[in-house]
C-alpha positions in Angstrom: -0.5 -10.0 24.0 -2.2 -10.7 20.7 -5.8 -11.4 20.0 -4.9 -15.0 19.4 -3.3 -15.2 22.8 -6.5 -13.9 24.3 -8.7 -16.3 22.4 -6.5 -19.2 23.5 -7.0 -18.2 27.1 -10.7 -17.7 26.7 -11.1 -21.1 25.1 -9.2 -22.7 28.1 -11.8 -21.4 30.4 -14.7 -21.7 28.0 -15.6 -25.3 28.9 -15.9 -24.3 32.5 -18.1 -21.4 31.7 -20.4 -23.4 29.5 -20.8 -26.1 32.1 -21.7 -23.6 34.8 -24.0 -21.3 32.7 -26.5 -24.0 32.1 -27.3 -25.7 35.4 -29.9 -27.9 37.1 -31.2 -27.3 40.6 -29.7 -29.6 43.2 -31.5 -33.0 43.6 -32.5 -32.2 47.1 -34.6 -29.3 45.8 -36.5 -31.5 43.4 -39.5 -33.5 44.6 -39.1 -35.9 41.7 -37.0 -36.2 38.6 -38.1 -33.7 36.0 -37.2 -33.4 32.3 -34.0 -31.4 31.8 -34.7 -27.9 30.7 -31.7 -26.0 32.2 -31.6 -22.6 33.9 -29.5 -19.6 33.3 -27.9 -17.4 36.0 -27.0 -13.8 34.9 -25.2 -13.4 38.2 -23.1 -16.5 37.5 -22.4 -15.3 34.0 -21.1 -12.0 35.5 -18.9 -13.8 37.9 -17.4 -16.0 35.2 -16.8 -13.0 32.9 -15.1 -11.2 35.8 -13.0 -14.3 36.4 -11.8 -14.4 32.8 -10.9 -10.7 32.8 -8.9 -11.1 36.0 -7.3 -14.3 34.7 -5.9 -12.4 31.7 -4.7 -9.6 34.0 -3.0 -12.0 36.4 -1.3 -13.7 33.4 0.2 -10.3 32.5 1.4 -9.6 36.0 3.1 -13.0 36.1 4.9 -12.2 32.8 5.7 -8.7 33.8 5.5 -7.8 37.5 6.0 -4.1 36.8 2.4 -3.9 35.6 1.3 -4.1 39.2 2.2 -0.4 39.6 -0.6 0.6 37.2 -3.1 -1.4 39.2 -1.8 0.2 42.4 -2.2 3.7 40.9 -5.8 3.1 39.8 -6.6 1.6 43.2 -5.3 4.7 45.0 -7.4 6.9 42.8 -10.5 4.9 43.7 -9.6 5.1 47.4 -9.1 8.9 47.3 -12.7 9.3 46.1 -14.3 7.0 48.7 -15.2 8.2 52.2 -15.2 5.9 54.1 -13.0 3.6 52.1 -14.8 0.2 51.4 -13.4 -2.8 53.0 -12.8 -4.5 49.6 -10.5 -1.7 48.5 -8.5 -1.8 51.7 -8.1 -5.6 51.1 -6.9 -4.9 47.5 -4.3 -2.5 48.8 -2.9 -5.3 50.9 -3.1 -7.8 48.1 -1.3 -5.6 45.7 1.6 -5.3 48.1 2.1 -9.0 47.8 4.1 -11.0 45.2 2.8 -11.5 41.6 2.0 -15.1 42.6 -0.1 -13.9 45.6 -2.0 -11.4 43.4 -2.6 -14.1 40.7 -3.8 -16.5 43.3 -6.6 -14.1 44.3 -7.4 -13.0 40.7 -7.6 -16.6 39.4 -9.0 -18.2 42.5 -12.2 -20.3 42.4 -13.2 -19.6 46.0 -16.1 -17.5 47.2 -13.5 -15.1 48.7 -11.8 -14.6 45.3 -15.2 -14.1 43.6 -16.1 -11.4 46.1 -12.8 -9.6 45.7 -12.9 -9.7 41.9 -16.1 -7.6 42.0 -13.8 -4.7 43.2 -10.7 -5.6 41.3 -8.5 -2.9 39.9 -6.7 -5.3 37.6 -9.0 -4.6 34.6 -6.9 -1.5 33.8 -4.1 -3.9 32.6 -6.2 -5.2 29.7 -6.4 -3.6 26.3 -9.7 -2.7 24.7 -9.3 -5.6 22.3 -8.8 -8.1 25.1 -12.0 -6.9 26.8 -13.9 -7.1 23.6 -12.8 -10.7 23.1 -14.0 -11.7 26.5 -17.3 -9.9 26.3 -17.9 -11.3 22.8 -17.4 -14.8 24.1 -19.9 -14.3 26.9 -22.4 -12.6 24.5 -22.3 -15.8 22.4 -22.6 -18.1 25.4 -25.4 -16.0 26.8 -27.5 -16.6 23.7 -26.7 -20.3 23.7 -27.6 -20.7 27.4 -31.0 -19.1 26.9 -31.8 -20.8 23.6 -30.9 -24.4 24.4 -33.4 -24.8 27.3 -36.2 -23.4 25.2 -35.4 -25.8 22.3 -35.0 -28.6 24.8 -38.5 -28.1 26.1 -40.0 -28.1 22.6 -38.1 -31.2 21.6 -39.0 -33.0 24.8 -42.7 -32.3 24.2 -42.5 -33.8 20.8 -40.5 -36.8 22.0 -43.0 -37.3 24.8 -45.8 -37.5 22.4 -43.9 -40.1 20.3 -42.4 -42.2 23.1 -45.4 -42.1 25.4 -43.9 -40.5 28.6 -41.8 -37.6 29.8 -39.4 -40.1 31.4 -38.7 -41.9 28.2 -38.3 -38.5 26.3 -35.9 -37.3 29.0 -33.8 -40.4 28.7 -33.9 -40.3 24.9 -32.7 -36.6 24.6 -29.6 -37.4 26.8 -28.7 -40.6 25.1 -26.6 -41.1 21.9 -28.8 -41.9 18.9 -28.0 -44.0 15.9 -30.0 -41.7 13.7 -27.8 -38.8 14.7 -24.5 -40.5 14.1 -24.4 -41.5 17.8 -24.7 -38.0 19.0 -27.0 -36.9 21.9 -30.0 -34.9 20.8 -29.3 -32.5 23.7 -25.8 -31.7 22.4 -27.1 -30.8 18.9 -29.6 -28.2 20.2 -26.9 -25.6 20.6 -27.2 -24.8 16.8 -30.1 -24.3 14.4 -28.7 -26.9 12.1 -28.4 -29.5 14.9 -31.9 -28.8 16.0 -33.2 -29.4 12.6 -31.5 -32.8 12.5 -33.2 -33.7 15.8 -36.6 -32.6 14.5 -36.1 -34.7 11.4 -35.3 -37.8 13.5 -38.4 -37.2 15.5 -40.5 -37.1 12.4 -39.0 -40.4 11.2 -39.6 -41.9 14.7 -43.2 -40.8 14.5 -43.6 -43.1 11.5 -41.6 -46.0 13.1 -38.2 -45.2 11.5 -35.6 -44.9 14.3 -32.5 -44.9 12.1 
């Protein structure tokens, strides 16, 4: 598997990761509508990274079922060093006796059960160093964006509130396409420094009554 193959797979899951990394609390937990700031979950990031690594490993097993033996050997080494043997490792021993499709279903599953099992998965041994580097690099970049965008959003909303007169109006504005930004949403541009500068420039123009 080439680095290009790895990147293609990472990109396929990238949209899901980005949507989940920046989240809002459930509406039931909010007393009233608040300006969007976003929150970042390190635990969620870890789960998604684990899902990507296991996804790549499962892909290899489906292409070449003989790779299962390497995962079985690693698992047995782990088990030989554990007394008592953890329940998750016993479960993996059963899983690895299944078909490649059964193993892939666990490795690639989006259920809570699959998430729990991936934390003890022996499938990581099937990946090359380069493949792991590609996944970790993707999440390092996403990690920075996830932490940076909410901070930028808060500052932009503060400026927009001062110009538009209310936090509600600013919150609506930042999530709406703007003519002065080529019909892009200000929020979408905050992921990059260049995009943030475009939003700031529009706010300066708006301050003087120029909304285009």
